[in-house]
C-alpha positions, 0 to 999 in steps of 0.5 A: 927142354921145359921152360924152367930149365930153359930159364935157369940156362938163360940165367946162367948165361946172363950171369957171365956178362959181368965177368966179360965186362970185367975182362974188358977192364984188363989193360993186358987183354990185347987182341982178345978184346975183340973176342970178348966184345963179340961174346958180349954182343952175341950174349946180349942178342941171345937174351933179347931174342929169348925175351922176344920169343918168351915174353913172360921171361921178362917178368923175372 
């Protein structure tokens, strides 16, 4: 996979973060709140690892 494609895919994943945050605001989320929190943690870890691996990615 080339770098531009990877950047596009990471940007697409990052764009989902706001949606996950909006889900946490739902009062009827119940036990799914745990899954949403886990997804947010893993998404943040993925992005941080990407930035450590490809430092130039932080310039976008």
